[in-house]
N, C-alpha and C positions, 0 to 999 in steps of 0.2 A: 519409506515405513508403514504399514497397513493401519488407517486410523479407525480408532471404537467407536459407534455409534453410543451416544449416552446411556441406551439400552445394554450394551457388550459390554460398559466398559464396570469395572468391580467397583463396589463400594468400598472409601476408603475405611479401612483398621480390615477391613473382609481376607478371612487366608486365602481366599481366593486369588490375590495379588501379589500372591509369590511368586517363589518360581516354581515349573512345571515341576510336578511330580514324577519321580523315577518310574521307569514300570515295573510293573509289579510283580513278583516271583514267577507267575507264572505265563508272564509272555516271556519272560529272560528260558524258561528250561527249554532243555532239548524236547525232552516228550511231553507231548501237552500245552507246548509252547503255544500263543496266539499269534506272536512272528510268521508272515508269508515268507519273509525273504530264504534266502538261502541261507542255509546255515554254511557256520565259516570254522574254521579251524580256531579263530580267537574265542568264539563259543564253548569250543570244546573246552580249551583252555580257561574259561571264568567256568565251567561245569564243576572242572575238579576242583578251582576254587570253593566253592558254592560245598564241596559234598556232597554231587548230586549223579544218581547214577541212571546211565543210559543204556537202549537198547543198540544193538545192530544186528541188520540181516545179509544175505547175500540176495543179488537178486540179478537176472540175467535177460531179463527184456523188458520191456518196456511197459505191459500189459501189468506183469507180476510188479514190478516197480511202481505201476501206478496205485497198487491196493495197497502197499508196504507204505509209500506217500502220505496217500490219505488217512492211512493209523494213525499216523503221525511218529513213526520209524524217525529219527532223526539220520543217522547213516547206515547209506547201501553203502556193501563192497561187491563190485565186480571179481568177484573172486576166481582163480585160478581153480578152482571147486566147479567150477562149467565143464573141467576134462570128464571129470567122474558123475555129476548129476545132469547136466544139459548135454554132452557133445559126445559121448558112449566110450570116451579112452576108459583105461583102468589105471590110470593115475590121472595126476597136473600136471606132468611131466610133459606130454605131447603139448599142450594147449599153445599155440602160436601168437605172437604180438596183433595179428590179424584180425584173429580169432576173438583177442582179448577187446581189438578196437572197437568190432564193430559192435560188439554184444554193448560195451560201455555206453557209446555214442548212444544206442535204443534207450538203455537205463537213464541217460540223462533225457531224452526227449520225454521219459513215462512221468518224469519227476518233476515237481516245481519247487519244494521245499528241501529237499535233504541232498546232505553231504553226500557225491558220488566219490567211490574211491576204489581206483583200478587194480586191479593185482599186474605186476611186472613179472609175466613169463621166467619158468625156468631160462637160462641160457640167453634172457634179455641184459643182465647185469652182469652178471659173475666176471665179464673180461674186464669191468674195470669203472670206473666214476666215468668216463668219456661216454661208452655204448651204454648205462647207464640213463644217462641225461638225455640222450637222442631219441630212447623208445620213451622214458617220460616226457618226452614234450610231444613227443606223438601222441599218447592221449590225450595229454591238457590241448593242442590245439585239435585233433580231427575229433575227438570222440567226447570231449569238453569238460573232463573230472574236473574234479574241484582238489583233488589228490591222488599220491598213488601210493601203492606198499607194495614192500620187498621182504626179501625173507633176510636173516642172518642179524647177528649183532658185531663182535668185531668186524666181524670179517667182511661185513658190510659199511662200516663207520665214513669209509671216503667215498661214498656212494652218497650215503644221505645227505654226508656234510655239500657237496656240488650241487645235489639237487635243489636243496633247500636255499643255499645263497644264490640260485638261480631263479627263486621265484616258487619252486614249486614245492608245497610242502608234503611230506612223508609221514607217514605210519609204518611202523616198523614190524617184525615179527621174528618173536623168538621161542625158543623151547621147543616142542615137535615142529620142523621146519617141511612140511608134506613133500615139497622137490627135493629133498636128501632121502626120500624115501629108500633111493637103489645103498645109499651110504649105511644107511640106519637100520635097514633090511627090515624095513615093517615101519610099524608107526608107535614108538615102544612111549611110553610116559619119560619126561626128559626131567634131569635137575635133581635125582635121588641120590645121595651119600654126598659129603661134605665137598668136595671138588665138584663134583660137578652142579652143584648149587650155588658155591663161589662162582663157576663160569657163568652161569647163568645171569646171575647177580650182575657181574662185570660187563656183559651183552648187553641187558637191558640199560645199564647205565652209559655205554659206550655209542648208543643209537639216542641216545637223552640229547648225549654232550654233542653228539655231530647235528643237533637240528631237530629230529623228532617228534612231532605233536601227541603222537600216540604209541605205544607198544601193544603189541598181539602178543600176549601170553598161553600158547597153547598146551594142553597136556602135562602139567605143571603139577606137580602136588602143591596143594592146598595153601600150607605154611608159609611152603617160600614165596608163591603169590604175593600170599599177603604180606610179605617183608619184603621184598620187589616193589608194591602197591605204596607202600610207607616209605619207601627211599625216593622215588622219584617224583617233581614234580611236574610230567605229564602223566596222562592218565594210563591205565594198563583197563585191557579188554579181552577177559577172559574165555578159555573158551578150553573146557575141560581143566580151569585151574582155580576154581572153588568160588567161595561169594565174597569172597572182601575186595576184587577185582572193582576197578571204579566202574567199568561197561560190562556189558556180555553178547557174544555175537554166536549165532547159528547159521548152519547153513541151512535154505527155508525149506529145500524139499526135506530134509531130517526133520525139522521143525514140524512143519505140516503134515508128516508121514503119508511122504510117494515116494519115498523111499523105500526100495526093493529089500527086502533079507536084512538082517543085522545089524543092528546104526549100533556108534561106538556109546560109550557109559554114559557120556556124559550130555546124550540127547535127551528131551524132552519133548515127545509128541503129542504139541499139543491140538493135532488133528489128524484123522484119519484119512484122507485127502483120496492115496491107493483107493482104499473098498470105495470111496461116495464118485470116484470117476467111474473108476469101470464098474459100478451098477447104474450110473447115466447111461452109460459107455451099453449097455447091455438092455437096458430096457429101447433105448432108441431101436436097436437091431430090432428088438421084439416086436416094435412098433410095422419095423418096414418089410418086417418078413408076413405079419400078421394081415398086413394089409389096410392099419389104420392109420398110418403117416403117411402122406400128408393127410391133414383131416379138410372138413370146408372152410376152415375157419384160418388152416395157412395156404388157401386155393386162391389163384388168381382166374378171372372170370370175362 
């Protein structure tokens, strides 16, 4: 046991002689917390108990992930949304395990604190729990993610249960599930009407009972999302699901205004990055064409 010098020993009756004080609320907070260690699913559960809301963003490369990590974003999703906004596909459906594993590893390398969640792409878990375990294990071992995400409620509960029992945390995803775009015939709001609402509630409870640590609610009426949030002891992550969810997620290219064309109604653009980046590219090109770049300060002799 380490001995204290007389100068270090607290005076008798001093309050400092009591047990160490628990961490401050700010040190526990997901966003704005002072801890530098990796956030875990236990931290996510504790935030639900505190009633703390928290943000999540997607990320697909080390540099962007490092920016979000430094900004204090506690959870980063390496989503199969990379298909639309990073790889040039028309939907998320073509994304492969090789692609998600490669980019998930980059995001992990670019971060120090955020919990990194890797998506399981279409066709990598639908066959059943064994297929899901094989591919989720690859994301954990090869990419180093702290959790995986998969779509589906009752239909995916067995997959969730096996992954969790095998030591892999799972974030579930119900409501509008983009991998089912061909079955939905687009991206319609889910859970409208009594029957559809009850099914969505059953789906959310099924993945909770299977062991999921959180569930994404996408494109769900706000009133239904609020009911689901009240009904669950795990946090809900909303995207187009109203204000009452425990957390909110956006695709980062939508959030930063780099996505071309129309964006979903639920997107708020906090920056017009496409315009800014395009302006920078044009300024560079004009300097090159005009013979002003490189200038003397950019030149070796």
